[in-house]
C-alpha positions as CSV (number, residue, x, y, z in Angstrom):
1,M,83.7,144.2,144.7
2,D,82.0,147.6,144.3
3,M,82.2,150.5,146.9
4,K,78.9,149.6,148.6
5,E,80.1,145.9,149.1
6,Q,83.5,147.1,150.3
7,A,82.1,149.4,152.8
8,A,79.8,146.7,154.1
9,G,82.7,144.2,154.3
10,E,84.9,146.8,156.2
11,K,82.1,147.2,158.7
12,R,81.9,143.4,159.1
13,V,85.7,143.3,159.7
14,Q,85.4,146.1,162.3
15,V,82.6,144.5,164.2
16,H,83.5,140.8,164.0
17,L,87.3,141.0,164.1
18,I,88.8,144.2,165.4
19,D,86.1,145.1,168.0
20,R,86.1,141.6,169.3
21,L,89.9,141.6,169.7
22,V,89.7,144.9,171.5
23,R,87.1,143.5,173.8
24,L,89.5,140.7,174.6
25,G,92.0,143.2,175.7
26,L,94.4,143.3,172.7
27,V,96.2,146.6,172.2
28,K,98.5,147.9,169.6
29,P,101.9,146.2,169.0
30,S,104.7,147.7,171.0
31,G,107.0,149.9,169.0
32,M,104.0,151.0,166.8
33,T,102.6,154.5,167.1
34,V,98.8,155.0,167.5
35,A,98.9,156.5,164.0
36,Q,100.7,153.5,162.5
37,F,98.2,151.2,164.4
38,D,95.3,153.0,162.9
39,V,96.8,152.7,159.4
40,M,97.3,148.9,160.0
41,L,93.8,148.5,161.1
42,E,92.5,150.4,158.1
43,E,94.6,148.1,155.9
44,V,93.2,145.0,157.6
45,R,89.6,146.2,157.2
46,G,90.1,146.9,153.5
47,K,91.9,143.7,152.6
48,L,89.5,141.4,154.7
49,A,86.3,143.0,153.5
50,Y,85.7,139.9,151.3
51,M,85.4,137.7,154.3
52,T,82.1,136.2,155.8
53,E,80.9,137.1,159.3
54,L,81.5,133.4,160.4
55,N,85.0,133.4,159.0
56,L,85.9,136.8,160.6
57,Q,84.7,135.3,164.0
58,A,86.9,132.2,163.4
59,L,89.8,134.6,162.5
60,A,89.1,136.6,165.7
61,E,89.3,133.5,167.8
62,H,92.5,132.4,165.9
63,V,94.2,135.8,166.4
64,G,93.1,136.0,170.0
65,N,94.9,132.7,170.7
66,L,98.1,133.9,169.0
67,A,98.3,137.4,170.4
68,G,101.8,138.9,170.6
69,G,103.8,140.4,173.3
70,K,105.1,139.3,176.6
71,N,101.7,139.2,178.2
72,R,100.0,137.8,175.0
73,D,97.9,141.1,174.8
74,R,99.2,142.7,171.6
75,F,97.6,142.6,168.1
76,P,99.8,140.7,165.7
77,I,101.1,142.6,162.8
78,A,98.8,142.9,159.7
79,A,100.9,140.6,157.6
80,K,100.3,137.7,160.1
81,I,96.5,138.5,160.4
82,L,96.3,138.5,156.6
83,K,98.0,135.3,156.2
84,W,95.8,133.6,158.8
85,A,92.8,135.1,157.1
86,A,93.8,133.6,153.7
87,D,94.2,130.2,155.4
88,I,90.6,130.4,156.8
89,Q,89.0,132.0,153.7
90,P,91.1,132.6,150.7
91,P,90.3,135.8,148.8
92,T,88.5,135.3,145.6
93,D,90.7,135.9,142.5
94,D,88.9,139.1,141.7
95,A,89.6,140.3,145.2
96,S,93.3,139.8,145.0
97,P,95.2,142.9,143.8
98,L,98.2,140.7,143.6
99,L,96.6,138.3,141.0
100,R,95.2,141.4,139.1
101,A,98.7,142.9,139.0
102,V,100.3,139.7,137.8
103,F,97.9,139.2,135.0
104,A,97.8,143.0,134.1
105,G,101.5,143.2,133.3
106,E,104.0,141.6,131.0
107,L,104.2,138.4,133.0
108,G,100.4,137.9,132.6
109,R,100.4,138.6,128.9
110,A,103.2,136.1,128.4
111,A,101.4,133.5,130.6
112,M,98.3,133.8,128.5
113,A,100.1,133.8,125.2
114,E,102.4,130.9,126.1
115,D,99.7,128.9,128.0
116,F,101.3,128.8,131.4
117,G,98.5,131.0,133.0
118,P,96.8,128.1,135.0
119,E,100.1,127.2,136.6
120,L,101.0,130.8,137.3
121,L,97.6,131.3,138.9
122,V,98.1,128.3,141.2
123,H,101.5,129.4,142.1
124,V,100.5,133.0,143.0
125,R,97.4,131.7,144.9
126,R,99.6,129.5,147.0
127,S,102.6,131.6,147.6
128,R,100.8,135.0,147.8
129,A,104.0,136.5,146.4
130,W,105.2,137.8,143.0
131,P,107.0,134.9,141.2
132,K,110.8,135.3,140.8
133,G,113.1,133.6,138.3
134,H,113.3,130.2,139.8
135,D,109.6,130.3,140.5
136,M,109.0,131.0,136.8
137,R,111.2,128.1,135.7
138,F,109.1,125.8,137.8
139,I,105.8,127.3,136.7
140,R,106.8,126.9,133.0
141,E,108.0,123.2,133.6
142,R,104.7,122.4,135.4
143,A,102.8,123.9,132.4
144,A,104.8,122.0,129.9
145,D,104.2,118.7,131.8
146,A,100.5,119.4,132.1
147,R,100.2,120.2,128.4
148,R,102.1,117.0,127.5
149,R,99.9,114.9,129.7
150,I,96.7,116.4,128.2
151,A,98.1,115.9,124.7
152,M,98.6,112.2,125.7
153,I,95.1,111.9,127.1
154,E,93.6,113.4,123.9
155,E,95.8,111.1,121.7
156,N,94.7,108.0,123.7
157,E,91.1,109.2,123.4
158,G,91.5,109.3,119.6
159,R,92.6,105.6,119.8
160,G,89.4,104.8,121.7
161,R,90.9,104.7,125.2
162,S,88.9,106.3,128.0
163,P,90.9,108.6,130.4
164,S,91.4,107.7,134.0
165,D,89.7,109.7,136.7
166,E,93.0,111.3,137.5
167,D,93.5,112.4,133.9
168,E,90.0,113.8,133.8
169,R,90.6,115.8,137.0
170,L,93.8,117.2,135.5
171,R,92.2,118.3,132.3
172,A,89.1,119.7,134.0
173,G,91.1,121.5,136.7
174,R,93.5,123.0,134.1
175,A,90.5,124.2,132.0
176,R,88.9,125.8,135.1
177,A,92.2,127.5,136.0
178,A,92.6,128.8,132.4
179,E,89.0,130.1,132.5
180,K,89.8,131.9,135.9
181,C,92.9,133.4,134.2
182,R,90.7,134.8,131.3
183,Q,88.2,136.2,134.0
184,I,91.1,138.1,135.8
185,V,92.4,139.4,132.5
186,R,88.8,140.7,131.7
187,L,88.6,142.3,135.1
188,V,91.9,144.0,134.6
189,S,90.9,145.2,131.1
190,E,87.7,146.5,132.5
191,G,89.7,148.5,135.0
192,V,88.4,146.8,138.1
193,Q,90.7,147.8,141.0
């Protein structure tokens, strides 16, 4: 997302989410200074700039129904808003600093070299968190299983057997995820922030 798109997106967030919530009467969370609240809203604007107008309106309705505080009149913290936003409209891979960071570092290089990138991508998309040791064991096991299944599919095709619909979905899905990983690596190498 270039600077012009980012600015337009932040304006959408302001108009269709933040202003709407303020009109509903939501105020800053208790225990948060005005300066902290302003920083939080700036973060929300920046991170949700990818969202469409309709999805921002849906998010505003969702947030309004889950307002915090004793009187249900407080903005939820940014972490909750961002999680709900990802449920409504997940960020594209190129919009996720987490995915770019994962694939920019040693972990991403290993994933691409050892062919567990698709499973790493799926894991990070779902968890929205940096993978830890036990996560990595699971990711590598899933990748090994997928590679074994694809090898069996190709072996059976060599014997003249047609793959099942499920096998085709597995192979095509993993190929799409691998291409997405390559796109993220290209973005990182081009310095897209």
